[in-house]
C-alpha positions as CSV (number, residue, x, y, z in Angstrom):
1,M,-34.7,125.7,-3.1
2,T,-36.1,125.3,0.4
3,S,-34.7,122.9,3.0
4,S,-37.7,120.7,2.8
5,T,-37.6,120.6,-1.0
6,K,-33.9,119.5,-0.8
7,K,-34.7,116.8,1.7
8,S,-37.6,115.5,-0.4
9,A,-35.3,115.4,-3.5
10,I,-32.6,113.5,-1.7
11,T,-35.1,111.1,-0.2
12,A,-36.7,110.5,-3.7
13,S,-33.2,110.0,-5.1
14,I,-32.4,107.3,-2.5
15,Y,-35.7,105.5,-3.1
16,I,-35.2,105.7,-6.9
17,L,-31.7,104.2,-6.7
18,L,-32.9,101.5,-4.3
19,C,-35.6,100.6,-6.7
20,A,-33.2,100.7,-9.7
21,G,-30.7,98.5,-7.9
22,A,-33.5,96.0,-6.9
23,F,-34.9,96.0,-10.5
24,A,-31.4,95.3,-12.0
25,I,-30.9,92.4,-9.5
26,I,-34.4,91.0,-10.3
27,A,-33.9,91.3,-14.0
28,A,-30.5,89.6,-13.8
29,M,-32.0,86.7,-11.8
30,W,-35.0,86.4,-14.1
31,L,-32.6,86.2,-17.1
32,R,-30.6,83.6,-15.3
33,F,-33.3,81.3,-13.8
34,S,-36.5,81.9,-15.7
35,H,-37.8,79.5,-18.3
36,A,-40.2,82.0,-19.8
37,A,-40.7,82.7,-23.5
38,A,-39.3,86.2,-23.1
39,R,-36.0,84.8,-21.7
40,N,-35.8,82.5,-24.7
41,A,-36.4,85.5,-27.0
42,V,-33.5,87.4,-25.3
43,T,-31.3,84.3,-25.7
44,L,-32.4,84.1,-29.4
45,A,-31.6,87.8,-29.9
46,L,-28.3,88.0,-28.0
47,G,-27.2,84.4,-28.0
48,S,-26.5,82.5,-24.7
49,D,-23.1,84.3,-24.2
50,G,-24.7,87.7,-24.9
51,R,-27.5,86.9,-22.4
52,A,-24.9,85.8,-19.8
53,I,-23.0,89.1,-20.3
54,L,-26.3,91.1,-19.9
55,E,-27.0,89.1,-16.7
56,H,-23.5,90.0,-15.4
57,L,-23.8,93.6,-16.3
58,L,-27.2,94.0,-14.6
59,A,-26.0,92.2,-11.4
60,A,-22.8,94.2,-11.3
61,I,-24.8,97.4,-11.4
62,G,-27.7,96.4,-9.2
63,L,-26.1,94.6,-6.3
64,P,-23.4,97.2,-5.4
65,L,-25.8,100.1,-6.0
66,F,-28.5,98.5,-3.9
67,L,-26.1,97.6,-1.0
68,H,-24.6,101.1,-1.1
69,M,-28.0,102.7,-0.8
70,L,-29.0,100.4,2.0
71,L,-25.9,101.2,4.0
72,V,-25.7,105.0,3.3
73,A,-29.4,105.9,3.2
74,P,-30.1,105.3,6.9
75,V,-27.3,107.8,7.8
76,K,-28.2,110.3,5.1
77,T,-32.0,110.4,5.1
78,P,-33.6,113.7,6.2
79,A,-34.8,112.2,9.5
80,N,-31.1,111.8,10.5
81,W,-29.9,115.2,9.3
82,A,-29.1,116.2,12.8
83,F,-25.7,114.9,11.8
84,G,-25.4,117.8,9.3
85,Q,-26.5,120.7,11.5
86,R,-23.7,122.6,13.1
87,E,-25.3,123.2,16.5
88,Q,-25.9,119.5,16.9
89,Y,-22.4,118.4,16.0
90,R,-21.4,118.5,19.7
91,R,-24.0,115.9,20.6
92,L,-22.4,113.1,18.7
93,P,-18.8,111.7,19.0
94,N,-16.6,112.8,16.2
95,I,-16.1,109.2,15.2
96,L,-19.8,109.0,14.1
97,M,-19.3,112.0,11.9
98,E,-16.2,110.5,10.3
99,V,-18.0,107.2,9.7
100,S,-20.9,109.0,8.1
101,H,-18.5,110.9,5.7
102,M,-16.6,107.7,4.9
103,L,-19.8,105.8,4.1
104,D,-20.9,108.6,1.8
105,R,-17.6,108.8,0.0
106,Y,-16.2,105.2,-0.2
107,C,-18.9,102.7,0.4
108,G,-20.0,102.3,-3.2
109,A,-16.4,101.9,-4.3
110,I,-15.6,99.3,-1.6
111,I,-18.8,97.3,-2.4
112,S,-18.2,97.4,-6.1
113,A,-14.5,96.4,-5.7
114,T,-15.6,93.5,-3.5
115,Y,-18.2,92.4,-6.0
116,F,-15.6,92.5,-8.8
117,A,-13.1,90.5,-6.7
118,C,-15.8,87.8,-6.1
119,A,-16.6,87.8,-9.8
120,L,-13.0,87.5,-10.7
121,H,-12.5,84.6,-8.3
122,W,-15.6,82.8,-9.6
123,E,-14.5,83.2,-13.2
124,H,-11.1,81.8,-12.3
125,Y,-12.7,79.0,-10.4
126,Q,-14.9,78.0,-13.3
127,A,-12.1,78.3,-15.8
128,Y,-9.5,76.2,-13.9
129,V,-11.1,74.3,-11.1
130,S,-14.8,73.2,-11.7
131,V,-18.0,74.4,-13.3
132,Y,-20.9,73.4,-11.0
133,G,-19.2,70.1,-10.1
134,Q,-18.2,69.3,-13.7
135,A,-14.8,69.7,-15.5
136,P,-13.4,73.2,-15.7
137,R,-13.9,75.2,-18.8
138,G,-10.2,75.8,-19.5
139,Y,-10.7,79.5,-20.3
140,V,-11.9,82.7,-18.7
141,Q,-15.1,84.2,-20.2
142,G,-13.7,87.7,-20.9
143,G,-17.0,89.2,-21.9
144,Q,-18.6,88.3,-18.5
145,L,-15.6,89.6,-16.7
146,L,-15.6,92.8,-18.7
147,A,-19.4,93.2,-18.0
148,D,-18.7,92.7,-14.3
149,A,-16.0,95.4,-14.3
150,A,-18.1,97.8,-16.4
151,G,-21.2,97.3,-14.1
152,A,-19.1,97.8,-10.9
153,V,-17.7,101.1,-12.3
154,L,-21.2,102.2,-13.4
155,A,-22.6,101.5,-9.9
156,V,-19.9,103.7,-8.4
157,V,-20.5,106.5,-10.9
158,I,-24.3,106.3,-10.3
159,A,-23.9,106.3,-6.5
160,K,-21.5,109.3,-6.7
161,A,-23.8,111.2,-9.0
162,V,-26.6,111.3,-6.4
163,R,-26.0,113.9,-3.8
164,L,-26.9,112.5,-0.4
165,R,-25.6,115.5,1.4
166,P,-26.9,119.1,1.1
167,R,-24.7,121.6,-0.7
168,G,-22.0,123.1,1.5
169,Q,-21.6,120.1,3.8
170,E,-19.2,118.1,1.7
């Protein structure tokens, strides 16, 4: 595989994941706020709790994945591959190289963990403090919380599965 083919494949992967993340976010928002007949059909098929779980799963996959790609892609796109070429390492301070490696390795996990922490807080708030200004529910919706956890883990797995660095530069 030539260098330009590798660069094209990585660029395509980045754009595909950005689009997949955006699509998941839009689908979750559509399920949440749309009043279309298709939304009603999903509610009829899954029930309102099932639809809410699907919304949480899509958002938990889409948002961390989209943010991860937005933060990592500018550093890892082929136009910026001067970072990865040995003879040009000396041009950049070592701290930039370390930040680049840390973004590539840990960004998805940090964003997903932050997303899940926010979801956990929101579930606790709705259960014991208030639900949109009304009385609290009195219980945690475990299905939604489980969907948030599963989606956050899937977002990390998907982000890690995509190689944003050429082989040999890990």
